[in-house]
PDB file with one MODEL, atoms N, CA, C and O in Angstrom:
MODEL        1
ATOM      1  N   UNK A   1       4.825 -14.879  -7.166  1.00  0.00           N
ATOM      2  CA  UNK A   1       3.690 -14.462  -6.360  1.00  0.00           C
ATOM      3  C   UNK A   1       3.914 -13.076  -5.767  1.00  0.00           C
ATOM      4  O   UNK A   1       3.010 -12.241  -5.790  1.00  0.00           O
ATOM      5  N   UNK A   2       5.123 -12.820  -5.231  1.00  0.00           N
ATOM      6  CA  UNK A   2       5.404 -11.524  -4.646  1.00  0.00           C
ATOM      7  C   UNK A   2       5.269 -10.425  -5.686  1.00  0.00           C
ATOM      8  O   UNK A   2       4.745  -9.348  -5.398  1.00  0.00           O
ATOM      9  N   UNK A   3       5.747 -10.701  -6.910  1.00  0.00           N
ATOM     10  CA  UNK A   3       5.708  -9.694  -7.963  1.00  0.00           C
ATOM     11  C   UNK A   3       4.275  -9.369  -8.341  1.00  0.00           C
ATOM     12  O   UNK A   3       3.952  -8.200  -8.549  1.00  0.00           O
ATOM     13  N   UNK A   4       3.401 -10.372  -8.438  1.00  0.00           N
ATOM     14  CA  UNK A   4       2.016 -10.100  -8.799  1.00  0.00           C
ATOM     15  C   UNK A   4       1.313  -9.320  -7.698  1.00  0.00           C
ATOM     16  O   UNK A   4       0.461  -8.482  -7.995  1.00  0.00           O
ATOM     17  N   UNK A   5       1.641  -9.567  -6.448  1.00  0.00           N
ATOM     18  CA  UNK A   5       1.069  -8.781  -5.346  1.00  0.00           C
ATOM     19  C   UNK A   5       1.540  -7.339  -5.444  1.00  0.00           C
ATOM     20  O   UNK A   5       0.761  -6.407  -5.241  1.00  0.00           O
ATOM     21  N   UNK A   6       2.830  -7.160  -5.759  1.00  0.00           N
ATOM     22  CA  UNK A   6       3.360  -5.806  -5.910  1.00  0.00           C
ATOM     23  C   UNK A   6       2.647  -5.078  -7.033  1.00  0.00           C
ATOM     24  O   UNK A   6       2.298  -3.907  -6.883  1.00  0.00           O
ATOM     25  N   UNK A   7       2.420  -5.755  -8.165  1.00  0.00           N
ATOM     26  CA  UNK A   7       1.734  -5.115  -9.281  1.00  0.00           C
ATOM     27  C   UNK A   7       0.321  -4.710  -8.900  1.00  0.00           C
ATOM     28  O   UNK A   7      -0.137  -3.632  -9.282  1.00  0.00           O
ATOM     29  N   UNK A   8      -0.366  -5.542  -8.165  1.00  0.00           N
ATOM     30  CA  UNK A   8      -1.727  -5.212  -7.748  1.00  0.00           C
ATOM     31  C   UNK A   8      -1.728  -3.980  -6.851  1.00  0.00           C
ATOM     32  O   UNK A   8      -2.584  -3.107  -6.996  1.00  0.00           O
ATOM     33  N   UNK A   9      -0.787  -3.905  -5.938  1.00  0.00           N
ATOM     34  CA  UNK A   9      -0.693  -2.752  -5.046  1.00  0.00           C
ATOM     35  C   UNK A   9      -0.321  -1.508  -5.835  1.00  0.00           C
ATOM     36  O   UNK A   9      -0.905  -0.444  -5.634  1.00  0.00           O
ATOM     37  N   UNK A  10       0.643  -1.636  -6.727  1.00  0.00           N
ATOM     38  CA  UNK A  10       1.080  -0.498  -7.527  1.00  0.00           C
ATOM     39  C   UNK A  10      -0.063   0.028  -8.384  1.00  0.00           C
ATOM     40  O   UNK A  10      -0.243   1.242  -8.490  1.00  0.00           O
ATOM     41  N   UNK A  11      -0.833  -0.854  -8.994  1.00  0.00           N
ATOM     42  CA  UNK A  11      -1.970  -0.419  -9.797  1.00  0.00           C
ATOM     43  C   UNK A  11      -3.017   0.270  -8.928  1.00  0.00           C
ATOM     44  O   UNK A  11      -3.591   1.281  -9.331  1.00  0.00           O
ATOM     45  N   UNK A  12      -3.262  -0.261  -7.761  1.00  0.00           N
ATOM     46  CA  UNK A  12      -4.250   0.350  -6.872  1.00  0.00           C
ATOM     47  C   UNK A  12      -3.819   1.750  -6.462  1.00  0.00           C
ATOM     48  O   UNK A  12      -4.642   2.663  -6.393  1.00  0.00           O
ATOM     49  N   UNK A  13      -2.527   1.920  -6.189  1.00  0.00           N
ATOM     50  CA  UNK A  13      -2.020   3.227  -5.781  1.00  0.00           C
ATOM     51  C   UNK A  13      -1.984   4.186  -6.959  1.00  0.00           C
ATOM     52  O   UNK A  13      -2.398   5.339  -6.830  1.00  0.00           O
ATOM     53  N   UNK A  14      -1.495   3.729  -8.105  1.00  0.00           N
ATOM     54  CA  UNK A  14      -1.321   4.625  -9.243  1.00  0.00           C
ATOM     55  C   UNK A  14      -2.638   5.024  -9.886  1.00  0.00           C
ATOM     56  O   UNK A  14      -2.695   6.043 -10.573  1.00  0.00           O
ATOM     57  N   UNK A  15      -3.698   4.251  -9.683  1.00  0.00           N
ATOM     58  CA  UNK A  15      -4.991   4.595 -10.258  1.00  0.00           C
ATOM     59  C   UNK A  15      -5.935   5.159  -9.206  1.00  0.00           C
ATOM     60  O   UNK A  15      -7.141   5.260  -9.433  1.00  0.00           O
ATOM     61  N   UNK A  16      -5.382   5.526  -8.053  1.00  0.00           N
ATOM     62  CA  UNK A  16      -6.206   6.056  -6.975  1.00  0.00           C
ATOM     63  C   UNK A  16      -6.844   7.384  -7.341  1.00  0.00           C
ATOM     64  O   UNK A  16      -6.418   8.062  -8.276  1.00  0.00           O
ATOM     65  N   UNK A  17      -7.863   7.739  -6.592  1.00  0.00           N
ATOM     66  CA  UNK A  17      -8.540   8.998  -6.848  1.00  0.00           C
ATOM     67  C   UNK A  17      -7.641  10.156  -6.429  1.00  0.00           C
ATOM     68  O   UNK A  17      -6.772   9.978  -5.576  1.00  0.00           O
ATOM     69  N   UNK A  18      -7.830  11.337  -7.010  1.00  0.00           N
ATOM     70  CA  UNK A  18      -6.963  12.473  -6.686  1.00  0.00           C
ATOM     71  C   UNK A  18      -6.922  12.802  -5.199  1.00  0.00           C
ATOM     72  O   UNK A  18      -5.863  13.162  -4.685  1.00  0.00           O
ATOM     73  N   UNK A  19      -8.058  12.688  -4.489  1.00  0.00           N
ATOM     74  CA  UNK A  19      -8.037  13.026  -3.064  1.00  0.00           C
ATOM     75  C   UNK A  19      -7.213  12.022  -2.260  1.00  0.00           C
ATOM     76  O   UNK A  19      -6.617  12.392  -1.249  1.00  0.00           O
ATOM     77  N   UNK A  20      -7.169  10.758  -2.690  1.00  0.00           N
ATOM     78  CA  UNK A  20      -6.325   9.766  -2.020  1.00  0.00           C
ATOM     79  C   UNK A  20      -4.864  10.127  -2.222  1.00  0.00           C
ATOM     80  O   UNK A  20      -4.073  10.081  -1.280  1.00  0.00           O
ATOM     81  N   UNK A  21      -4.503  10.485  -3.445  1.00  0.00           N
ATOM     82  CA  UNK A  21      -3.124  10.852  -3.727  1.00  0.00           C
ATOM     83  C   UNK A  21      -2.748  12.148  -3.022  1.00  0.00           C
ATOM     84  O   UNK A  21      -1.608  12.305  -2.585  1.00  0.00           O
ATOM     85  N   UNK A  22      -3.696  13.083  -2.904  1.00  0.00           N
ATOM     86  CA  UNK A  22      -3.423  14.351  -2.238  1.00  0.00           C
ATOM     87  C   UNK A  22      -3.210  14.158  -0.741  1.00  0.00           C
ATOM     88  O   UNK A  22      -2.555  14.980  -0.101  1.00  0.00           O
ATOM     89  N   UNK A  23      -3.752  13.090  -0.179  1.00  0.00           N
ATOM     90  CA  UNK A  23      -3.611  12.829   1.249  1.00  0.00           C
ATOM     91  C   UNK A  23      -2.384  11.984   1.588  1.00  0.00           C
ATOM     92  O   UNK A  23      -2.195  11.603   2.743  1.00  0.00           O
ATOM     93  N   UNK A  24      -1.559  11.694   0.601  1.00  0.00           N
ATOM     94  CA  UNK A  24      -0.358  10.906   0.861  1.00  0.00           C
ATOM     95  C   UNK A  24       0.576  11.704   1.768  1.00  0.00           C
ATOM     96  O   UNK A  24       0.684  12.922   1.620  1.00  0.00           O
ATOM     97  N   UNK A  25       1.253  11.037   2.705  1.00  0.00           N
ATOM     98  CA  UNK A  25       2.160  11.759   3.596  1.00  0.00           C
ATOM     99  C   UNK A  25       3.349  12.329   2.831  1.00  0.00           C
ATOM    100  O   UNK A  25       3.784  11.772   1.823  1.00  0.00           O
ATOM    101  N   UNK A  26       3.855  13.430   3.321  1.00  0.00           N
ATOM    102  CA  UNK A  26       5.020  14.081   2.721  1.00  0.00           C
ATOM    103  C   UNK A  26       6.271  13.516   3.370  1.00  0.00           C
ATOM    104  O   UNK A  26       6.559  13.797   4.534  1.00  0.00           O
ATOM    105  N   UNK A  27       7.014  12.716   2.613  1.00  0.00           N
ATOM    106  CA  UNK A  27       8.249  12.111   3.117  1.00  0.00           C
ATOM    107  C   UNK A  27       9.398  12.692   2.317  1.00  0.00           C
ATOM    108  O   UNK A  27       9.404  12.620   1.088  1.00  0.00           O
ATOM    109  N   UNK A  28      10.369  13.267   3.009  1.00  0.00           N
ATOM    110  CA  UNK A  28      11.545  13.837   2.355  1.00  0.00           C
ATOM    111  C   UNK A  28      12.333  12.714   1.687  1.00  0.00           C
ATOM    112  O   UNK A  28      12.717  11.754   2.354  1.00  0.00           O
ATOM    113  N   UNK A  29      12.583  12.818   0.368  1.00  0.00           N
ATOM    114  CA  UNK A  29      13.334  11.759  -0.322  1.00  0.00           C
ATOM    115  C   UNK A  29      14.687  11.460   0.311  1.00  0.00           C
ATOM    116  O   UNK A  29      15.175  10.334   0.213  1.00  0.00           O
ATOM    117  N   UNK A  30      15.300  12.442   0.954  1.00  0.00           N
ATOM    118  CA  UNK A  30      16.599  12.211   1.595  1.00  0.00           C
ATOM    119  C   UNK A  30      16.476  11.230   2.764  1.00  0.00           C
ATOM    120  O   UNK A  30      17.453  10.577   3.130  1.00  0.00           O
ATOM    121  N   UNK A  31      15.272  11.124   3.353  1.00  0.00           N
ATOM    122  CA  UNK A  31      15.099  10.213   4.487  1.00  0.00           C
ATOM    123  C   UNK A  31      14.359   8.936   4.095  1.00  0.00           C
ATOM    124  O   UNK A  31      13.914   8.188   4.965  1.00  0.00           O
ATOM    125  N   UNK A  32      14.225   8.683   2.797  1.00  0.00           N
ATOM    126  CA  UNK A  32      13.523   7.476   2.357  1.00  0.00           C
ATOM    127  C   UNK A  32      14.023   6.198   3.014  1.00  0.00           C
ATOM    128  O   UNK A  32      13.199   5.406   3.471  1.00  0.00           O
ATOM    129  N   UNK A  33      15.337   5.951   3.088  1.00  0.00           N
ATOM    130  CA  UNK A  33      15.793   4.685   3.687  1.00  0.00           C
ATOM    131  C   UNK A  33      15.297   4.473   5.120  1.00  0.00           C
ATOM    132  O   UNK A  33      15.169   3.334   5.569  1.00  0.00           O
ATOM    133  N   UNK A  34      15.022   5.555   5.830  1.00  0.00           N
ATOM    134  CA  UNK A  34      14.508   5.431   7.199  1.00  0.00           C
ATOM    135  C   UNK A  34      13.076   4.907   7.226  1.00  0.00           C
ATOM    136  O   UNK A  34      12.593   4.463   8.267  1.00  0.00           O
ATOM    137  N   UNK A  35      12.398   4.959   6.076  1.00  0.00           N
ATOM    138  CA  UNK A  35      10.985   4.585   6.012  1.00  0.00           C
ATOM    139  C   UNK A  35      10.731   3.301   5.222  1.00  0.00           C
ATOM    140  O   UNK A  35       9.576   2.914   5.046  1.00  0.00           O
ATOM    141  N   UNK A  36      11.786   2.630   4.742  1.00  0.00           N
ATOM    142  CA  UNK A  36      11.571   1.405   3.978  1.00  0.00           C
ATOM    143  C   UNK A  36      10.916   0.351   4.867  1.00  0.00           C
ATOM    144  O   UNK A  36      11.350   0.110   5.993  1.00  0.00           O
ATOM    145  N   UNK A  37       9.861  -0.272   4.337  1.00  0.00           N
ATOM    146  CA  UNK A  37       9.203  -1.351   5.050  1.00  0.00           C
ATOM    147  C   UNK A  37       9.780  -2.689   4.637  1.00  0.00           C
ATOM    148  O   UNK A  37      10.489  -2.767   3.633  1.00  0.00           O
ATOM    149  N   UNK A  38       9.496  -3.739   5.379  1.00  0.00           N
ATOM    150  CA  UNK A  38       9.999  -5.059   5.000  1.00  0.00           C
ATOM    151  C   UNK A  38       9.370  -5.514   3.682  1.00  0.00           C
ATOM    152  O   UNK A  38       8.148  -5.461   3.542  1.00  0.00           O
ATOM    153  N   UNK A  39      10.170  -5.955   2.721  1.00  0.00           N
ATOM    154  CA  UNK A  39       9.647  -6.348   1.411  1.00  0.00           C
ATOM    155  C   UNK A  39       8.568  -7.425   1.479  1.00  0.00           C
ATOM    156  O   UNK A  39       7.633  -7.412   0.678  1.00  0.00           O
ATOM    157  N   UNK A  40       8.686  -8.347   2.415  1.00  0.00           N
ATOM    158  CA  UNK A  40       7.701  -9.426   2.500  1.00  0.00           C
ATOM    159  C   UNK A  40       6.386  -8.971   3.136  1.00  0.00           C
ATOM    160  O   UNK A  40       5.437  -9.752   3.204  1.00  0.00           O
ATOM    161  N   UNK A  41       6.317  -7.741   3.593  1.00  0.00           N
ATOM    162  CA  UNK A  41       5.099  -7.186   4.203  1.00  0.00           C
ATOM    163  C   UNK A  41       4.571  -6.003   3.394  1.00  0.00           C
ATOM    164  O   UNK A  41       3.926  -5.119   3.957  1.00  0.00           O
ATOM    165  N   UNK A  42       4.834  -5.968   2.066  1.00  0.00           N
ATOM    166  CA  UNK A  42       4.487  -4.826   1.222  1.00  0.00           C
ATOM    167  C   UNK A  42       2.996  -4.478   1.297  1.00  0.00           C
ATOM    168  O   UNK A  42       2.633  -3.306   1.196  1.00  0.00           O
ATOM    169  N   UNK A  43       2.147  -5.463   1.469  1.00  0.00           N
ATOM    170  CA  UNK A  43       0.711  -5.194   1.536  1.00  0.00           C
ATOM    171  C   UNK A  43       0.296  -4.539   2.851  1.00  0.00           C
ATOM    172  O   UNK A  43      -0.837  -4.077   2.980  1.00  0.00           O
ATOM    173  N   UNK A  44       1.190  -4.496   3.811  1.00  0.00           N
ATOM    174  CA  UNK A  44       0.873  -3.945   5.126  1.00  0.00           C
ATOM    175  C   UNK A  44       1.739  -2.735   5.475  1.00  0.00           C
ATOM    176  O   UNK A  44       1.790  -2.330   6.636  1.00  0.00           O
ATOM    177  N   UNK A  45       2.422  -2.153   4.484  1.00  0.00           N
ATOM    178  CA  UNK A  45       3.249  -0.977   4.729  1.00  0.00           C
ATOM    179  C   UNK A  45       2.388   0.182   5.209  1.00  0.00           C
ATOM    180  O   UNK A  45       1.238   0.334   4.796  1.00  0.00           O
ATOM    181  N   UNK A  46       2.961   0.990   6.082  1.00  0.00           N
ATOM    182  CA  UNK A  46       2.306   2.225   6.509  1.00  0.00           C
ATOM    183  C   UNK A  46       2.313   3.202   5.328  1.00  0.00           C
ATOM    184  O   UNK A  46       3.057   2.992   4.370  1.00  0.00           O
ATOM    185  N   UNK A  47       1.515   4.245   5.376  1.00  0.00           N
ATOM    186  CA  UNK A  47       1.546   5.228   4.284  1.00  0.00           C
ATOM    187  C   UNK A  47       2.943   5.815   4.039  1.00  0.00           C
ATOM    188  O   UNK A  47       3.322   6.038   2.889  1.00  0.00           O
ATOM    189  N   UNK A  48       3.703   6.063   5.095  1.00  0.00           N
ATOM    190  CA  UNK A  48       5.060   6.588   4.935  1.00  0.00           C
ATOM    191  C   UNK A  48       5.955   5.564   4.232  1.00  0.00           C
ATOM    192  O   UNK A  48       6.760   5.920   3.372  1.00  0.00           O
ATOM    193  N   UNK A  49       5.809   4.301   4.603  1.00  0.00           N
ATOM    194  CA  UNK A  49       6.594   3.249   3.959  1.00  0.00           C
ATOM    195  C   UNK A  49       6.202   3.110   2.495  1.00  0.00           C
ATOM    196  O   UNK A  49       7.059   2.838   1.654  1.00  0.00           O
ATOM    197  N   UNK A  50       4.932   3.292   2.176  1.00  0.00           N
ATOM    198  CA  UNK A  50       4.488   3.212   0.781  1.00  0.00           C
ATOM    199  C   UNK A  50       5.110   4.320  -0.052  1.00  0.00           C
ATOM    200  O   UNK A  50       5.631   4.059  -1.136  1.00  0.00           O
ATOM    201  N   UNK A  51       5.064   5.553   0.438  1.00  0.00           N
ATOM    202  CA  UNK A  51       5.626   6.681  -0.311  1.00  0.00           C
ATOM    203  C   UNK A  51       7.115   6.444  -0.577  1.00  0.00           C
ATOM    204  O   UNK A  51       7.570   6.576  -1.713  1.00  0.00           O
ATOM    205  N   UNK A  52       7.861   6.101   0.449  1.00  0.00           N
ATOM    206  CA  UNK A  52       9.302   5.901   0.300  1.00  0.00           C
ATOM    207  C   UNK A  52       9.608   4.619  -0.480  1.00  0.00           C
ATOM    208  O   UNK A  52      10.514   4.600  -1.312  1.00  0.00           O
ATOM    209  N   UNK A  53       8.864   3.567  -0.216  1.00  0.00           N
ATOM    210  CA  UNK A  53       9.153   2.274  -0.824  1.00  0.00           C
ATOM    211  C   UNK A  53       8.836   2.194  -2.296  1.00  0.00           C
ATOM    212  O   UNK A  53       9.628   1.649  -3.064  1.00  0.00           O
ATOM    213  N   UNK A  54       7.683   2.730  -2.720  1.00  0.00           N
ATOM    214  CA  UNK A  54       7.304   2.622  -4.133  1.00  0.00           C
ATOM    215  C   UNK A  54       8.254   3.407  -5.026  1.00  0.00           C
ATOM    216  O   UNK A  54       8.565   2.968  -6.133  1.00  0.00           O
ATOM    217  N   UNK A  55       8.717   4.560  -4.558  1.00  0.00           N
ATOM    218  CA  UNK A  55       9.623   5.322  -5.419  1.00  0.00           C
ATOM    219  C   UNK A  55      11.055   4.787  -5.376  1.00  0.00           C
ATOM    220  O   UNK A  55      11.915   5.252  -6.124  1.00  0.00           O
ATOM    221  N   UNK A  56      11.308   3.827  -4.515  1.00  0.00           N
ATOM    222  CA  UNK A  56      12.632   3.196  -4.430  1.00  0.00           C
ATOM    223  C   UNK A  56      12.540   1.683  -4.566  1.00  0.00           C
ATOM    224  O   UNK A  56      13.384   0.958  -4.041  1.00  0.00           O
ATOM    225  N   UNK A  57      11.528   1.211  -5.262  1.00  0.00           N
ATOM    226  CA  UNK A  57      11.288  -0.235  -5.306  1.00  0.00           C
ATOM    227  C   UNK A  57      12.493  -0.992  -5.850  1.00  0.00           C
ATOM    228  O   UNK A  57      12.709  -2.153  -5.503  1.00  0.00           O
ATOM    229  N   UNK A  58      13.281  -0.333  -6.704  1.00  0.00           N
ATOM    230  CA  UNK A  58      14.473  -0.988  -7.253  1.00  0.00           C
ATOM    231  C   UNK A  58      15.538  -1.226  -6.186  1.00  0.00           C
ATOM    232  O   UNK A  58      16.436  -2.042  -6.393  1.00  0.00           O
ATOM    233  N   UNK A  59      15.458  -0.541  -5.065  1.00  0.00           N
ATOM    234  CA  UNK A  59      16.414  -0.749  -3.971  1.00  0.00           C
ATOM    235  C   UNK A  59      15.897  -1.779  -2.969  1.00  0.00           C
ATOM    236  O   UNK A  59      16.651  -2.261  -2.124  1.00  0.00           O
ATOM    237  N   UNK A  60      14.608  -2.115  -3.065  1.00  0.00           N
ATOM    238  CA  UNK A  60      13.980  -3.010  -2.102  1.00  0.00           C
ATOM    239  C   UNK A  60      13.735  -4.397  -2.686  1.00  0.00           C
ATOM    240  O   UNK A  60      13.930  -5.408  -2.012  1.00  0.00           O
ATOM    241  N   UNK A  61      13.307  -4.433  -3.945  1.00  0.00           N
ATOM    242  CA  UNK A  61      12.982  -5.693  -4.621  1.00  0.00           C
ATOM    243  C   UNK A  61      13.975  -5.935  -5.757  1.00  0.00           C
ATOM    244  O   UNK A  61      14.533  -4.981  -6.298  1.00  0.00           O
ATOM    245  N   UNK A  62      14.202  -7.188  -6.121  1.00  0.00           N
ATOM    246  CA  UNK A  62      15.059  -7.461  -7.271  1.00  0.00           C
ATOM    247  C   UNK A  62      14.402  -6.929  -8.547  1.00  0.00           C
ATOM    248  O   UNK A  62      13.220  -7.172  -8.788  1.00  0.00           O
ATOM    249  N   UNK A  63      15.156  -6.219  -9.342  1.00  0.00           N
ATOM    250  CA  UNK A  63      14.658  -5.694 -10.615  1.00  0.00           C
ATOM    251  C   UNK A  63      15.703  -5.948 -11.694  1.00  0.00           C
ATOM    252  O   UNK A  63      16.864  -6.239 -11.402  1.00  0.00           O
ATOM    253  N   UNK A  64      15.271  -5.834 -12.938  1.00  0.00           N
ATOM    254  CA  UNK A  64      16.209  -5.946 -14.053  1.00  0.00           C
ATOM    255  C   UNK A  64      15.634  -5.194 -15.245  1.00  0.00           C
ATOM    256  O   UNK A  64      14.419  -5.055 -15.382  1.00  0.00           O
ATOM    257  N   UNK A  65      16.515  -4.720 -16.091  1.00  0.00           N
ATOM    258  CA  UNK A  65      16.098  -4.028 -17.309  1.00  0.00           C
ATOM    259  C   UNK A  65      15.737  -5.050 -18.371  1.00  0.00           C
ATOM    260  O   UNK A  65      16.382  -6.093 -18.480  1.00  0.00           O
ATOM    261  N   UNK A  66      14.722  -4.759 -19.144  1.00  0.00           N
ATOM    262  CA  UNK A  66      14.334  -5.606 -20.271  1.00  0.00           C
ATOM    263  C   UNK A  66      14.500  -4.752 -21.521  1.00  0.00           C
ATOM    264  O   UNK A  66      13.803  -3.753 -21.702  1.00  0.00           O
ATOM    265  N   UNK A  67      15.413  -5.148 -22.363  1.00  0.00           N
ATOM    266  CA  UNK A  67      15.751  -4.386 -23.557  1.00  0.00           C
ATOM    267  C   UNK A  67      14.815  -4.769 -24.700  1.00  0.00           C
ATOM    268  O   UNK A  67      14.621  -5.948 -24.994  1.00  0.00           O
ATOM    269  N   UNK A  68      14.239  -3.752 -25.337  1.00  0.00           N
ATOM    270  CA  UNK A  68      13.378  -3.987 -26.500  1.00  0.00           C
ATOM    271  C   UNK A  68      14.255  -4.341 -27.694  1.00  0.00           C
ATOM    272  O   UNK A  68      15.399  -3.896 -27.781  1.00  0.00           O
ATOM    273  N   UNK A  69      13.720  -5.143 -28.614  1.00  0.00           N
ATOM    274  CA  UNK A  69      14.530  -5.548 -29.767  1.00  0.00           C
ATOM    275  C   UNK A  69      14.375  -4.611 -30.954  1.00  0.00           C
ATOM    276  O   UNK A  69      15.005  -4.834 -31.989  1.00  0.00           O
ATOM    277  N   UNK A  70      13.562  -3.577 -30.839  1.00  0.00           N
ATOM    278  CA  UNK A  70      13.424  -2.617 -31.930  1.00  0.00           C
ATOM    279  C   UNK A  70      12.289  -2.913 -32.886  1.00  0.00           C
ATOM    280  O   UNK A  70      11.950  -2.061 -33.706  1.00  0.00           O
ATOM    281  N   UNK A  71      11.691  -4.085 -32.811  1.00  0.00           N
ATOM    282  CA  UNK A  71      10.572  -4.424 -33.688  1.00  0.00           C
ATOM    283  C   UNK A  71       9.280  -4.277 -32.905  1.00  0.00           C
ATOM    284  O   UNK A  71       8.967  -5.091 -32.035  1.00  0.00           O
ATOM    285  N   UNK A  72       8.531  -3.225 -33.226  1.00  0.00           N
ATOM    286  CA  UNK A  72       7.262  -2.995 -32.530  1.00  0.00           C
ATOM    287  C   UNK A  72       6.150  -3.737 -33.256  1.00  0.00           C
ATOM    288  O   UNK A  72       6.098  -3.740 -34.486  1.00  0.00           O
ATOM    289  N   UNK A  73       5.274  -4.356 -32.503  1.00  0.00           N
ATOM    290  CA  UNK A  73       4.126  -5.043 -33.076  1.00  0.00           C
ATOM    291  C   UNK A  73       2.913  -4.141 -32.996  1.00  0.00           C
ATOM    292  O   UNK A  73       2.687  -3.494 -31.973  1.00  0.00           O
ATOM    293  N   UNK A  74       2.137  -4.089 -34.051  1.00  0.00           N
ATOM    294  CA  UNK A  74       0.943  -3.262 -34.061  1.00  0.00           C
ATOM    295  C   UNK A  74      -0.137  -3.921 -33.227  1.00  0.00           C
ATOM    296  O   UNK A  74      -0.379  -5.123 -33.334  1.00  0.00           O
ATOM    297  N   UNK A  75      -0.788  -3.110 -32.388  1.00  0.00           N
ATOM    298  CA  UNK A  75      -1.870  -3.624 -31.567  1.00  0.00           C
ATOM    299  C   UNK A  75      -3.189  -3.458 -32.309  1.00  0.00           C
ATOM    300  O   UNK A  75      -3.374  -2.470 -33.019  1.00  0.00           O
ATOM    301  N   UNK A  76      -4.115  -4.416 -32.155  1.00  0.00           N
ATOM    302  CA  UNK A  76      -5.419  -4.275 -32.813  1.00  0.00           C
ATOM    303  C   UNK A  76      -6.208  -3.117 -32.206  1.00  0.00           C
ATOM    304  O   UNK A  76      -6.023  -2.768 -31.040  1.00  0.00           O
ATOM    305  N   UNK A  77      -7.091  -2.527 -33.015  1.00  0.00           N
ATOM    306  CA  UNK A  77      -7.895  -1.401 -32.535  1.00  0.00           C
ATOM    307  C   UNK A  77      -9.058  -1.868 -31.662  1.00  0.00           C
ATOM    308  O   UNK A  77      -9.550  -1.106 -30.830  1.00  0.00           O
ATOM    309  N   UNK A  78      -9.496  -3.106 -31.843  1.00  0.00           N
ATOM    310  CA  UNK A  78     -10.596  -3.660 -31.056  1.00  0.00           C
ATOM    311  C   UNK A  78     -10.360  -5.148 -30.874  1.00  0.00           C
ATOM    312  O   UNK A  78      -9.586  -5.760 -31.611  1.00  0.00           O
ATOM    313  N   UNK A  79     -11.026  -5.720 -29.897  1.00  0.00           N
ATOM    314  CA  UNK A  79     -10.887  -7.151 -29.666  1.00  0.00           C
ATOM    315  C   UNK A  79     -11.353  -7.940 -30.888  1.00  0.00           C
ATOM    316  O   UNK A  79     -12.337  -7.579 -31.534  1.00  0.00           O
ATOM    317  N   UNK A  80     -10.646  -9.003 -31.189  1.00  0.00           N
ATOM    318  CA  UNK A  80     -11.044  -9.887 -32.280  1.00  0.00           C
ATOM    319  C   UNK A  80     -10.552  -9.468 -33.645  1.00  0.00           C
ATOM    320  O   UNK A  80     -10.842 -10.152 -34.627  1.00  0.00           O
ATOM    321  N   UNK A  81      -9.822  -8.379 -33.752  1.00  0.00           N
ATOM    322  CA  UNK A  81      -9.328  -7.990 -35.085  1.00  0.00           C
ATOM    323  C   UNK A  81      -8.031  -8.666 -35.394  1.00  0.00           C
ATOM    324  O   UNK A  81      -7.469  -8.459 -36.470  1.00  0.00           O
TER     325      UNK A  81
ENDMDL
END
């Protein structure tokens, strides 16, 4: 559940309009740890916590690498093909 909430927030932020992204607060990456919000309150992070937290999500939430097996599957060009 937490992961799906994170994905929804990440999609909302990453697909935001340019003026929303331009209004994001300027947080120095060196001070990111000072701005980390509580992981269980990700939907209520302040703008400063969002800037610092999203670019450091691997330090806040459990993550893992998923290795591709080298066999790519072709995607259909349209639904139903």
